[in-house]
Chimera marker file (.cmm) of the C-alpha trace (Angstrom):
<marker_set name="trace">
<marker id="1" x="66.067" y="154.405" z="155.492" r="1" g="1" b="0" radius="0.5"/>
<marker id="2" x="67.641" y="151.357" z="157.095" r="1" g="1" b="0" radius="0.5"/>
<marker id="3" x="65.582" y="150.143" z="160.021" r="1" g="1" b="0" radius="0.5"/>
<marker id="4" x="66.919" y="147.673" z="162.561" r="1" g="1" b="0" radius="0.5"/>
<marker id="5" x="64.865" y="145.674" z="165.029" r="1" g="1" b="0" radius="0.5"/>
<marker id="6" x="65.036" y="142.597" z="167.219" r="1" g="1" b="0" radius="0.5"/>
<marker id="7" x="63.192" y="139.418" z="166.414" r="1" g="1" b="0" radius="0.5"/>
<marker id="8" x="61.745" y="139.441" z="169.918" r="1" g="1" b="0" radius="0.5"/>
<marker id="9" x="58.612" y="137.322" z="170.161" r="1" g="1" b="0" radius="0.5"/>
<marker id="10" x="58.142" y="136.562" z="166.468" r="1" g="1" b="0" radius="0.5"/>
<marker id="11" x="58.190" y="132.820" z="166.030" r="1" g="1" b="0" radius="0.5"/>
<marker id="12" x="60.157" y="131.245" z="163.220" r="1" g="1" b="0" radius="0.5"/>
<marker id="13" x="59.225" y="127.805" z="164.496" r="1" g="1" b="0" radius="0.5"/>
<marker id="14" x="61.958" y="125.172" z="164.474" r="1" g="1" b="0" radius="0.5"/>
<marker id="15" x="64.537" y="127.264" z="162.607" r="1" g="1" b="0" radius="0.5"/>
<marker id="16" x="64.701" y="129.802" z="165.442" r="1" g="1" b="0" radius="0.5"/>
<marker id="17" x="65.503" y="127.064" z="167.936" r="1" g="1" b="0" radius="0.5"/>
<marker id="18" x="68.718" y="126.346" z="166.027" r="1" g="1" b="0" radius="0.5"/>
<marker id="19" x="70.024" y="129.870" z="166.636" r="1" g="1" b="0" radius="0.5"/>
<marker id="20" x="68.138" y="131.491" z="169.506" r="1" g="1" b="0" radius="0.5"/>
<marker id="21" x="68.136" y="130.245" z="173.074" r="1" g="1" b="0" radius="0.5"/>
<marker id="22" x="71.574" y="128.665" z="172.614" r="1" g="1" b="0" radius="0.5"/>
<marker id="23" x="74.592" y="129.039" z="174.845" r="1" g="1" b="0" radius="0.5"/>
<marker id="24" x="77.691" y="130.905" z="173.718" r="1" g="1" b="0" radius="0.5"/>
<marker id="25" x="81.026" y="129.368" z="174.700" r="1" g="1" b="0" radius="0.5"/>
<marker id="26" x="84.243" y="131.318" z="174.808" r="1" g="1" b="0" radius="0.5"/>
<marker id="27" x="87.901" y="130.496" z="174.788" r="1" g="1" b="0" radius="0.5"/>
<marker id="28" x="88.513" y="127.159" z="176.492" r="1" g="1" b="0" radius="0.5"/>
<marker id="29" x="84.918" y="125.976" z="176.096" r="1" g="1" b="0" radius="0.5"/>
<marker id="30" x="83.615" y="128.040" z="179.020" r="1" g="1" b="0" radius="0.5"/>
<marker id="31" x="79.999" y="129.287" z="178.802" r="1" g="1" b="0" radius="0.5"/>
<marker id="32" x="80.075" y="133.075" z="178.574" r="1" g="1" b="0" radius="0.5"/>
<marker id="33" x="76.520" y="134.040" z="177.546" r="1" g="1" b="0" radius="0.5"/>
<marker id="34" x="73.199" y="132.918" z="176.152" r="1" g="1" b="0" radius="0.5"/>
<marker id="35" x="71.970" y="133.983" z="172.685" r="1" g="1" b="0" radius="0.5"/>
<marker id="36" x="68.548" y="135.459" z="173.386" r="1" g="1" b="0" radius="0.5"/>
<marker id="37" x="67.736" y="137.466" z="170.251" r="1" g="1" b="0" radius="0.5"/>
<marker id="38" x="69.070" y="138.985" z="167.047" r="1" g="1" b="0" radius="0.5"/>
<marker id="39" x="69.258" y="142.489" z="165.624" r="1" g="1" b="0" radius="0.5"/>
<marker id="40" x="68.378" y="142.448" z="161.947" r="1" g="1" b="0" radius="0.5"/>
<marker id="41" x="67.677" y="144.774" z="159.036" r="1" g="1" b="0" radius="0.5"/>
<marker id="42" x="63.911" y="144.879" z="158.490" r="1" g="1" b="0" radius="0.5"/>
<marker id="43" x="64.428" y="145.664" z="154.811" r="1" g="1" b="0" radius="0.5"/>
<marker id="44" x="66.746" y="142.846" z="153.796" r="1" g="1" b="0" radius="0.5"/>
<marker id="45" x="66.467" y="140.363" z="156.654" r="1" g="1" b="0" radius="0.5"/>
<marker id="46" x="70.250" y="140.476" z="157.145" r="1" g="1" b="0" radius="0.5"/>
<marker id="47" x="71.325" y="139.536" z="160.656" r="1" g="1" b="0" radius="0.5"/>
<marker id="48" x="73.538" y="142.304" z="162.035" r="1" g="1" b="0" radius="0.5"/>
<marker id="49" x="74.156" y="141.098" z="165.591" r="1" g="1" b="0" radius="0.5"/>
<marker id="50" x="73.372" y="138.326" z="168.014" r="1" g="1" b="0" radius="0.5"/>
<marker id="51" x="72.044" y="139.605" z="171.340" r="1" g="1" b="0" radius="0.5"/>
<marker id="52" x="73.971" y="137.845" z="174.097" r="1" g="1" b="0" radius="0.5"/>
<marker id="53" x="72.573" y="137.737" z="177.611" r="1" g="1" b="0" radius="0.5"/>
<marker id="54" x="75.542" y="137.779" z="179.974" r="1" g="1" b="0" radius="0.5"/>
<marker id="55" x="73.386" y="137.473" z="183.089" r="1" g="1" b="0" radius="0.5"/>
<marker id="56" x="72.374" y="140.048" z="185.686" r="1" g="1" b="0" radius="0.5"/>
<marker id="57" x="70.197" y="141.872" z="183.094" r="1" g="1" b="0" radius="0.5"/>
<marker id="58" x="73.276" y="142.657" z="180.983" r="1" g="1" b="0" radius="0.5"/>
<marker id="59" x="72.968" y="142.193" z="177.231" r="1" g="1" b="0" radius="0.5"/>
<marker id="60" x="75.605" y="142.931" z="174.612" r="1" g="1" b="0" radius="0.5"/>
<marker id="61" x="75.842" y="142.558" z="170.862" r="1" g="1" b="0" radius="0.5"/>
<marker id="62" x="78.037" y="139.972" z="169.161" r="1" g="1" b="0" radius="0.5"/>
<marker id="63" x="78.820" y="140.126" z="165.426" r="1" g="1" b="0" radius="0.5"/>
<marker id="64" x="77.531" y="136.920" z="163.813" r="1" g="1" b="0" radius="0.5"/>
<marker id="65" x="80.862" y="136.634" z="161.993" r="1" g="1" b="0" radius="0.5"/>
<marker id="66" x="82.578" y="136.064" z="165.342" r="1" g="1" b="0" radius="0.5"/>
<marker id="67" x="80.722" y="132.856" z="166.196" r="1" g="1" b="0" radius="0.5"/>
<marker id="68" x="80.414" y="129.399" z="164.744" r="1" g="1" b="0" radius="0.5"/>
<marker id="69" x="78.358" y="126.384" z="165.697" r="1" g="1" b="0" radius="0.5"/>
<marker id="70" x="79.942" y="124.271" z="168.401" r="1" g="1" b="0" radius="0.5"/>
<marker id="71" x="80.848" y="120.728" z="167.475" r="1" g="1" b="0" radius="0.5"/>
<marker id="72" x="80.916" y="119.655" z="171.146" r="1" g="1" b="0" radius="0.5"/>
<marker id="73" x="78.090" y="121.578" z="172.865" r="1" g="1" b="0" radius="0.5"/>
<marker id="74" x="74.614" y="122.657" z="171.816" r="1" g="1" b="0" radius="0.5"/>
<marker id="75" x="75.349" y="126.266" z="170.980" r="1" g="1" b="0" radius="0.5"/>
<marker id="76" x="78.005" y="128.520" z="169.550" r="1" g="1" b="0" radius="0.5"/>
<marker id="77" x="81.723" y="129.071" z="170.025" r="1" g="1" b="0" radius="0.5"/>
<marker id="78" x="83.497" y="132.414" z="169.939" r="1" g="1" b="0" radius="0.5"/>
<marker id="79" x="87.000" y="133.709" z="170.520" r="1" g="1" b="0" radius="0.5"/>
<marker id="80" x="85.516" y="136.227" z="172.971" r="1" g="1" b="0" radius="0.5"/>
<marker id="81" x="85.926" y="135.679" z="176.702" r="1" g="1" b="0" radius="0.5"/>
<marker id="82" x="83.559" y="136.741" z="179.481" r="1" g="1" b="0" radius="0.5"/>
<marker id="83" x="86.023" y="139.566" z="180.201" r="1" g="1" b="0" radius="0.5"/>
<marker id="84" x="85.740" y="140.717" z="176.576" r="1" g="1" b="0" radius="0.5"/>
<marker id="85" x="81.948" y="140.765" z="176.823" r="1" g="1" b="0" radius="0.5"/>
<marker id="86" x="82.172" y="142.790" z="180.043" r="1" g="1" b="0" radius="0.5"/>
<marker id="87" x="84.003" y="145.538" z="178.111" r="1" g="1" b="0" radius="0.5"/>
<marker id="88" x="81.288" y="145.841" z="175.460" r="1" g="1" b="0" radius="0.5"/>
<marker id="89" x="78.637" y="148.536" z="175.924" r="1" g="1" b="0" radius="0.5"/>
<marker id="90" x="75.280" y="147.331" z="177.234" r="1" g="1" b="0" radius="0.5"/>
<marker id="91" x="72.535" y="146.961" z="174.624" r="1" g="1" b="0" radius="0.5"/>
<marker id="92" x="68.833" y="147.640" z="175.129" r="1" g="1" b="0" radius="0.5"/>
<marker id="93" x="66.081" y="147.147" z="172.585" r="1" g="1" b="0" radius="0.5"/>
<marker id="94" x="64.918" y="150.737" z="173.118" r="1" g="1" b="0" radius="0.5"/>
<marker id="95" x="68.107" y="151.971" z="171.408" r="1" g="1" b="0" radius="0.5"/>
<marker id="96" x="66.755" y="150.759" z="168.085" r="1" g="1" b="0" radius="0.5"/>
<marker id="97" x="63.739" y="153.066" z="168.196" r="1" g="1" b="0" radius="0.5"/>
<marker id="98" x="65.809" y="156.276" z="167.976" r="1" g="1" b="0" radius="0.5"/>
<marker id="99" x="68.099" y="156.614" z="164.948" r="1" g="1" b="0" radius="0.5"/>
<marker id="100" x="70.509" y="159.016" z="166.705" r="1" g="1" b="0" radius="0.5"/>
<marker id="101" x="70.764" y="156.860" z="169.830" r="1" g="1" b="0" radius="0.5"/>
<marker id="102" x="71.404" y="153.785" z="167.666" r="1" g="1" b="0" radius="0.5"/>
<marker id="103" x="74.086" y="155.596" z="165.592" r="1" g="1" b="0" radius="0.5"/>
<marker id="104" x="75.793" y="156.784" z="168.782" r="1" g="1" b="0" radius="0.5"/>
<marker id="105" x="75.655" y="153.278" z="170.249" r="1" g="1" b="0" radius="0.5"/>
<marker id="106" x="77.135" y="151.691" z="167.111" r="1" g="1" b="0" radius="0.5"/>
<marker id="107" x="79.904" y="154.318" z="167.090" r="1" g="1" b="0" radius="0.5"/>
<marker id="108" x="80.716" y="153.539" z="170.739" r="1" g="1" b="0" radius="0.5"/>
<marker id="109" x="80.533" y="149.798" z="170.031" r="1" g="1" b="0" radius="0.5"/>
<marker id="110" x="82.981" y="150.043" z="167.111" r="1" g="1" b="0" radius="0.5"/>
<marker id="111" x="85.321" y="152.256" z="169.144" r="1" g="1" b="0" radius="0.5"/>
<marker id="112" x="85.386" y="149.740" z="171.995" r="1" g="1" b="0" radius="0.5"/>
<marker id="113" x="86.063" y="146.886" z="169.554" r="1" g="1" b="0" radius="0.5"/>
<marker id="114" x="88.889" y="148.801" z="167.880" r="1" g="1" b="0" radius="0.5"/>
<marker id="115" x="90.575" y="150.108" z="171.032" r="1" g="1" b="0" radius="0.5"/>
<marker id="116" x="90.326" y="147.020" z="173.205" r="1" g="1" b="0" radius="0.5"/>
<marker id="117" x="92.385" y="143.851" z="172.964" r="1" g="1" b="0" radius="0.5"/>
<marker id="118" x="89.607" y="141.773" z="171.431" r="1" g="1" b="0" radius="0.5"/>
<marker id="119" x="90.400" y="138.695" z="169.407" r="1" g="1" b="0" radius="0.5"/>
<marker id="120" x="91.892" y="140.046" z="166.211" r="1" g="1" b="0" radius="0.5"/>
<marker id="121" x="91.224" y="136.886" z="164.270" r="1" g="1" b="0" radius="0.5"/>
<marker id="122" x="87.453" y="136.714" z="163.969" r="1" g="1" b="0" radius="0.5"/>
<marker id="123" x="86.115" y="133.367" z="162.848" r="1" g="1" b="0" radius="0.5"/>
<marker id="124" x="84.822" y="134.369" z="159.442" r="1" g="1" b="0" radius="0.5"/>
<marker id="125" x="82.355" y="131.597" z="158.760" r="1" g="1" b="0" radius="0.5"/>
<marker id="126" x="80.741" y="130.490" z="155.569" r="1" g="1" b="0" radius="0.5"/>
<marker id="127" x="77.123" y="130.284" z="156.603" r="1" g="1" b="0" radius="0.5"/>
<marker id="128" x="76.415" y="128.336" z="153.414" r="1" g="1" b="0" radius="0.5"/>
<marker id="129" x="78.057" y="125.350" z="155.094" r="1" g="1" b="0" radius="0.5"/>
<marker id="130" x="76.156" y="125.706" z="158.356" r="1" g="1" b="0" radius="0.5"/>
<marker id="131" x="72.605" y="124.442" z="157.858" r="1" g="1" b="0" radius="0.5"/>
<marker id="132" x="71.234" y="126.003" z="161.050" r="1" g="1" b="0" radius="0.5"/>
<marker id="133" x="72.292" y="129.520" z="159.973" r="1" g="1" b="0" radius="0.5"/>
<marker id="134" x="71.169" y="129.015" z="156.399" r="1" g="1" b="0" radius="0.5"/>
<marker id="135" x="67.747" y="127.704" z="157.469" r="1" g="1" b="0" radius="0.5"/>
<marker id="136" x="67.317" y="130.450" z="160.057" r="1" g="1" b="0" radius="0.5"/>
<marker id="137" x="68.180" y="133.284" z="157.664" r="1" g="1" b="0" radius="0.5"/>
<marker id="138" x="66.024" y="131.807" z="154.913" r="1" g="1" b="0" radius="0.5"/>
<marker id="139" x="63.046" y="131.488" z="157.251" r="1" g="1" b="0" radius="0.5"/>
<marker id="140" x="63.593" y="135.038" z="158.564" r="1" g="1" b="0" radius="0.5"/>
<marker id="141" x="63.474" y="136.429" z="155.033" r="1" g="1" b="0" radius="0.5"/>
<marker id="142" x="60.330" y="134.403" z="154.262" r="1" g="1" b="0" radius="0.5"/>
<marker id="143" x="58.615" y="135.850" z="157.336" r="1" g="1" b="0" radius="0.5"/>
<marker id="144" x="59.664" y="139.502" z="156.825" r="1" g="1" b="0" radius="0.5"/>
<marker id="145" x="56.269" y="140.622" z="155.551" r="1" g="1" b="0" radius="0.5"/>
<marker id="146" x="54.548" y="139.123" z="158.572" r="1" g="1" b="0" radius="0.5"/>
<marker id="147" x="57.126" y="140.612" z="160.954" r="1" g="1" b="0" radius="0.5"/>
<marker id="148" x="56.780" y="144.076" z="159.373" r="1" g="1" b="0" radius="0.5"/>
<marker id="149" x="53.012" y="144.069" z="159.987" r="1" g="1" b="0" radius="0.5"/>
<marker id="150" x="53.660" y="144.253" z="163.717" r="1" g="1" b="0" radius="0.5"/>
<marker id="151" x="56.378" y="146.899" z="163.471" r="1" g="1" b="0" radius="0.5"/>
<marker id="152" x="55.262" y="150.501" z="164.092" r="1" g="1" b="0" radius="0.5"/>
<marker id="153" x="58.134" y="151.943" z="162.025" r="1" g="1" b="0" radius="0.5"/>
<marker id="154" x="57.552" y="149.668" z="159.038" r="1" g="1" b="0" radius="0.5"/>
<marker id="155" x="53.777" y="150.231" z="159.172" r="1" g="1" b="0" radius="0.5"/>
<marker id="156" x="54.263" y="154.006" z="159.276" r="1" g="1" b="0" radius="0.5"/>
<marker id="157" x="56.670" y="153.896" z="156.297" r="1" g="1" b="0" radius="0.5"/>
<marker id="158" x="54.248" y="151.714" z="154.339" r="1" g="1" b="0" radius="0.5"/>
<marker id="159" x="51.456" y="154.217" z="155.023" r="1" g="1" b="0" radius="0.5"/>
<marker id="160" x="53.599" y="157.075" z="153.704" r="1" g="1" b="0" radius="0.5"/>
<marker id="161" x="54.445" y="155.208" z="150.498" r="1" g="1" b="0" radius="0.5"/>
<marker id="162" x="50.786" y="154.505" z="149.778" r="1" g="1" b="0" radius="0.5"/>
<marker id="163" x="49.570" y="158.052" z="150.473" r="1" g="1" b="0" radius="0.5"/>
<link id1="1" id2="2" r="1" g="1" b="0" radius="0.2"/>
<link id1="2" id2="3" r="1" g="1" b="0" radius="0.2"/>
<link id1="3" id2="4" r="1" g="1" b="0" radius="0.2"/>
<link id1="4" id2="5" r="1" g="1" b="0" radius="0.2"/>
<link id1="5" id2="6" r="1" g="1" b="0" radius="0.2"/>
<link id1="6" id2="7" r="1" g="1" b="0" radius="0.2"/>
<link id1="7" id2="8" r="1" g="1" b="0" radius="0.2"/>
<link id1="8" id2="9" r="1" g="1" b="0" radius="0.2"/>
<link id1="9" id2="10" r="1" g="1" b="0" radius="0.2"/>
<link id1="10" id2="11" r="1" g="1" b="0" radius="0.2"/>
<link id1="11" id2="12" r="1" g="1" b="0" radius="0.2"/>
<link id1="12" id2="13" r="1" g="1" b="0" radius="0.2"/>
<link id1="13" id2="14" r="1" g="1" b="0" radius="0.2"/>
<link id1="14" id2="15" r="1" g="1" b="0" radius="0.2"/>
<link id1="15" id2="16" r="1" g="1" b="0" radius="0.2"/>
<link id1="16" id2="17" r="1" g="1" b="0" radius="0.2"/>
<link id1="17" id2="18" r="1" g="1" b="0" radius="0.2"/>
<link id1="18" id2="19" r="1" g="1" b="0" radius="0.2"/>
<link id1="19" id2="20" r="1" g="1" b="0" radius="0.2"/>
<link id1="20" id2="21" r="1" g="1" b="0" radius="0.2"/>
<link id1="21" id2="22" r="1" g="1" b="0" radius="0.2"/>
<link id1="22" id2="23" r="1" g="1" b="0" radius="0.2"/>
<link id1="23" id2="24" r="1" g="1" b="0" radius="0.2"/>
<link id1="24" id2="25" r="1" g="1" b="0" radius="0.2"/>
<link id1="25" id2="26" r="1" g="1" b="0" radius="0.2"/>
<link id1="26" id2="27" r="1" g="1" b="0" radius="0.2"/>
<link id1="27" id2="28" r="1" g="1" b="0" radius="0.2"/>
<link id1="28" id2="29" r="1" g="1" b="0" radius="0.2"/>
<link id1="29" id2="30" r="1" g="1" b="0" radius="0.2"/>
<link id1="30" id2="31" r="1" g="1" b="0" radius="0.2"/>
<link id1="31" id2="32" r="1" g="1" b="0" radius="0.2"/>
<link id1="32" id2="33" r="1" g="1" b="0" radius="0.2"/>
<link id1="33" id2="34" r="1" g="1" b="0" radius="0.2"/>
<link id1="34" id2="35" r="1" g="1" b="0" radius="0.2"/>
<link id1="35" id2="36" r="1" g="1" b="0" radius="0.2"/>
<link id1="36" id2="37" r="1" g="1" b="0" radius="0.2"/>
<link id1="37" id2="38" r="1" g="1" b="0" radius="0.2"/>
<link id1="38" id2="39" r="1" g="1" b="0" radius="0.2"/>
<link id1="39" id2="40" r="1" g="1" b="0" radius="0.2"/>
<link id1="40" id2="41" r="1" g="1" b="0" radius="0.2"/>
<link id1="41" id2="42" r="1" g="1" b="0" radius="0.2"/>
<link id1="42" id2="43" r="1" g="1" b="0" radius="0.2"/>
<link id1="43" id2="44" r="1" g="1" b="0" radius="0.2"/>
<link id1="44" id2="45" r="1" g="1" b="0" radius="0.2"/>
<link id1="45" id2="46" r="1" g="1" b="0" radius="0.2"/>
<link id1="46" id2="47" r="1" g="1" b="0" radius="0.2"/>
<link id1="47" id2="48" r="1" g="1" b="0" radius="0.2"/>
<link id1="48" id2="49" r="1" g="1" b="0" radius="0.2"/>
<link id1="49" id2="50" r="1" g="1" b="0" radius="0.2"/>
<link id1="50" id2="51" r="1" g="1" b="0" radius="0.2"/>
<link id1="51" id2="52" r="1" g="1" b="0" radius="0.2"/>
<link id1="52" id2="53" r="1" g="1" b="0" radius="0.2"/>
<link id1="53" id2="54" r="1" g="1" b="0" radius="0.2"/>
<link id1="54" id2="55" r="1" g="1" b="0" radius="0.2"/>
<link id1="55" id2="56" r="1" g="1" b="0" radius="0.2"/>
<link id1="56" id2="57" r="1" g="1" b="0" radius="0.2"/>
<link id1="57" id2="58" r="1" g="1" b="0" radius="0.2"/>
<link id1="58" id2="59" r="1" g="1" b="0" radius="0.2"/>
<link id1="59" id2="60" r="1" g="1" b="0" radius="0.2"/>
<link id1="60" id2="61" r="1" g="1" b="0" radius="0.2"/>
<link id1="61" id2="62" r="1" g="1" b="0" radius="0.2"/>
<link id1="62" id2="63" r="1" g="1" b="0" radius="0.2"/>
<link id1="63" id2="64" r="1" g="1" b="0" radius="0.2"/>
<link id1="64" id2="65" r="1" g="1" b="0" radius="0.2"/>
<link id1="65" id2="66" r="1" g="1" b="0" radius="0.2"/>
<link id1="66" id2="67" r="1" g="1" b="0" radius="0.2"/>
<link id1="67" id2="68" r="1" g="1" b="0" radius="0.2"/>
<link id1="68" id2="69" r="1" g="1" b="0" radius="0.2"/>
<link id1="69" id2="70" r="1" g="1" b="0" radius="0.2"/>
<link id1="70" id2="71" r="1" g="1" b="0" radius="0.2"/>
<link id1="71" id2="72" r="1" g="1" b="0" radius="0.2"/>
<link id1="72" id2="73" r="1" g="1" b="0" radius="0.2"/>
<link id1="73" id2="74" r="1" g="1" b="0" radius="0.2"/>
<link id1="74" id2="75" r="1" g="1" b="0" radius="0.2"/>
<link id1="75" id2="76" r="1" g="1" b="0" radius="0.2"/>
<link id1="76" id2="77" r="1" g="1" b="0" radius="0.2"/>
<link id1="77" id2="78" r="1" g="1" b="0" radius="0.2"/>
<link id1="78" id2="79" r="1" g="1" b="0" radius="0.2"/>
<link id1="79" id2="80" r="1" g="1" b="0" radius="0.2"/>
<link id1="80" id2="81" r="1" g="1" b="0" radius="0.2"/>
<link id1="81" id2="82" r="1" g="1" b="0" radius="0.2"/>
<link id1="82" id2="83" r="1" g="1" b="0" radius="0.2"/>
<link id1="83" id2="84" r="1" g="1" b="0" radius="0.2"/>
<link id1="84" id2="85" r="1" g="1" b="0" radius="0.2"/>
<link id1="85" id2="86" r="1" g="1" b="0" radius="0.2"/>
<link id1="86" id2="87" r="1" g="1" b="0" radius="0.2"/>
<link id1="87" id2="88" r="1" g="1" b="0" radius="0.2"/>
<link id1="88" id2="89" r="1" g="1" b="0" radius="0.2"/>
<link id1="89" id2="90" r="1" g="1" b="0" radius="0.2"/>
<link id1="90" id2="91" r="1" g="1" b="0" radius="0.2"/>
<link id1="91" id2="92" r="1" g="1" b="0" radius="0.2"/>
<link id1="92" id2="93" r="1" g="1" b="0" radius="0.2"/>
<link id1="93" id2="94" r="1" g="1" b="0" radius="0.2"/>
<link id1="94" id2="95" r="1" g="1" b="0" radius="0.2"/>
<link id1="95" id2="96" r="1" g="1" b="0" radius="0.2"/>
<link id1="96" id2="97" r="1" g="1" b="0" radius="0.2"/>
<link id1="97" id2="98" r="1" g="1" b="0" radius="0.2"/>
<link id1="98" id2="99" r="1" g="1" b="0" radius="0.2"/>
<link id1="99" id2="100" r="1" g="1" b="0" radius="0.2"/>
<link id1="100" id2="101" r="1" g="1" b="0" radius="0.2"/>
<link id1="101" id2="102" r="1" g="1" b="0" radius="0.2"/>
<link id1="102" id2="103" r="1" g="1" b="0" radius="0.2"/>
<link id1="103" id2="104" r="1" g="1" b="0" radius="0.2"/>
<link id1="104" id2="105" r="1" g="1" b="0" radius="0.2"/>
<link id1="105" id2="106" r="1" g="1" b="0" radius="0.2"/>
<link id1="106" id2="107" r="1" g="1" b="0" radius="0.2"/>
<link id1="107" id2="108" r="1" g="1" b="0" radius="0.2"/>
<link id1="108" id2="109" r="1" g="1" b="0" radius="0.2"/>
<link id1="109" id2="110" r="1" g="1" b="0" radius="0.2"/>
<link id1="110" id2="111" r="1" g="1" b="0" radius="0.2"/>
<link id1="111" id2="112" r="1" g="1" b="0" radius="0.2"/>
<link id1="112" id2="113" r="1" g="1" b="0" radius="0.2"/>
<link id1="113" id2="114" r="1" g="1" b="0" radius="0.2"/>
<link id1="114" id2="115" r="1" g="1" b="0" radius="0.2"/>
<link id1="115" id2="116" r="1" g="1" b="0" radius="0.2"/>
<link id1="116" id2="117" r="1" g="1" b="0" radius="0.2"/>
<link id1="117" id2="118" r="1" g="1" b="0" radius="0.2"/>
<link id1="118" id2="119" r="1" g="1" b="0" radius="0.2"/>
<link id1="119" id2="120" r="1" g="1" b="0" radius="0.2"/>
<link id1="120" id2="121" r="1" g="1" b="0" radius="0.2"/>
<link id1="121" id2="122" r="1" g="1" b="0" radius="0.2"/>
<link id1="122" id2="123" r="1" g="1" b="0" radius="0.2"/>
<link id1="123" id2="124" r="1" g="1" b="0" radius="0.2"/>
<link id1="124" id2="125" r="1" g="1" b="0" radius="0.2"/>
<link id1="125" id2="126" r="1" g="1" b="0" radius="0.2"/>
<link id1="126" id2="127" r="1" g="1" b="0" radius="0.2"/>
<link id1="127" id2="128" r="1" g="1" b="0" radius="0.2"/>
<link id1="128" id2="129" r="1" g="1" b="0" radius="0.2"/>
<link id1="129" id2="130" r="1" g="1" b="0" radius="0.2"/>
<link id1="130" id2="131" r="1" g="1" b="0" radius="0.2"/>
<link id1="131" id2="132" r="1" g="1" b="0" radius="0.2"/>
<link id1="132" id2="133" r="1" g="1" b="0" radius="0.2"/>
<link id1="133" id2="134" r="1" g="1" b="0" radius="0.2"/>
<link id1="134" id2="135" r="1" g="1" b="0" radius="0.2"/>
<link id1="135" id2="136" r="1" g="1" b="0" radius="0.2"/>
<link id1="136" id2="137" r="1" g="1" b="0" radius="0.2"/>
<link id1="137" id2="138" r="1" g="1" b="0" radius="0.2"/>
<link id1="138" id2="139" r="1" g="1" b="0" radius="0.2"/>
<link id1="139" id2="140" r="1" g="1" b="0" radius="0.2"/>
<link id1="140" id2="141" r="1" g="1" b="0" radius="0.2"/>
<link id1="141" id2="142" r="1" g="1" b="0" radius="0.2"/>
<link id1="142" id2="143" r="1" g="1" b="0" radius="0.2"/>
<link id1="143" id2="144" r="1" g="1" b="0" radius="0.2"/>
<link id1="144" id2="145" r="1" g="1" b="0" radius="0.2"/>
<link id1="145" id2="146" r="1" g="1" b="0" radius="0.2"/>
<link id1="146" id2="147" r="1" g="1" b="0" radius="0.2"/>
<link id1="147" id2="148" r="1" g="1" b="0" radius="0.2"/>
<link id1="148" id2="149" r="1" g="1" b="0" radius="0.2"/>
<link id1="149" id2="150" r="1" g="1" b="0" radius="0.2"/>
<link id1="150" id2="151" r="1" g="1" b="0" radius="0.2"/>
<link id1="151" id2="152" r="1" g="1" b="0" radius="0.2"/>
<link id1="152" id2="153" r="1" g="1" b="0" radius="0.2"/>
<link id1="153" id2="154" r="1" g="1" b="0" radius="0.2"/>
<link id1="154" id2="155" r="1" g="1" b="0" radius="0.2"/>
<link id1="155" id2="156" r="1" g="1" b="0" radius="0.2"/>
<link id1="156" id2="157" r="1" g="1" b="0" radius="0.2"/>
<link id1="157" id2="158" r="1" g="1" b="0" radius="0.2"/>
<link id1="158" id2="159" r="1" g="1" b="0" radius="0.2"/>
<link id1="159" id2="160" r="1" g="1" b="0" radius="0.2"/>
<link id1="160" id2="161" r="1" g="1" b="0" radius="0.2"/>
<link id1="161" id2="162" r="1" g="1" b="0" radius="0.2"/>
<link id1="162" id2="163" r="1" g="1" b="0" radius="0.2"/>
</marker_set>
């Protein structure tokens, strides 16, 4: 069973500072959000989404393939605009704890992306050339065992495998 979670308060030391707590800039270099967390696969460590805080307690998910490191500002650049982010469904961490709720949310998310005039040309990036991403993902995978210890779902699955 694939299990998704947010990094939340788990510390990846310096590597996390290269990805989390960075601003997200949209078309024209305008700040549109703040990267506050990630959604990742607890099994593989693959990053599925960046959690973008748009302000006013509104968080949305951004595919990591739609951002790249900014050469001008400390943060990331995307083809999304603040108006695009306003059209995306709101994300809450609680959605990840119920498989049906999460499936329904992802279905809605994909539908909104497909039916709205979002940037069609996503910036497919080669993370192998971006040291911050490479270091972050590598450190995340190294820390997966530690992260899983504090996860109720992973702990319960581990208990079932042993029994």
